[in-house]
N, C-alpha and C positions, 0 to 999 in steps of 0.2 A: 578252131573254129571257124566251120562253112559257112557261108552266105547261102543261100536259095535263091534262085532267078523266079521272080515271079512272072509270071504269064501272064501279062495283060489285054494278050488281043483275044484273050476269052472273053470277057468283060466288055461289052459293047453297051454304051450308054448315048444312043445316038436322040439326042435331043432335039432337031432338026424335025423330026416326025414325033408331031403328038396325036396319038389316036382318040378324038373328042368330035363331039356334036357340037354344031354351031349353034349358037343362039337364037329365036326366033326372031323375028323383024318387031313383033309386040315387046319381048322382054326385052330387048338392046332400048328400043324407046323408054320403057316403065325404068330401069335402071341409070337412064343416062337422066332422066327426069327426079327420080328417088334419092341422084346422088347430089345435084345440085341442092334440091329441096333441104337436105342434111347440113350438107355445108353453109347454108343459109341463115337456118336453124343454129348452129353449133357459133356463128359469128355474132357477135354480141350488134344490136343495129341501132343502140339508142347513145347517142352521146352522154347522156349523164351517166351511163355506166363506167365508161372511159374519165369522169371525173372522180370517181371514187376509186379508182383504182392505186 
């Protein structure tokens, strides 16, 4: 039974460079606002809700 050596130098997964476009400024601002909005919606803000848990 012989084991073959796999040449790992052929497979190169360079994760330091990602070819993608940057988000425009208005999209980043809109994402940040919507992220905060959905977090505030998801957390109960009525003290009566916690008494019935």
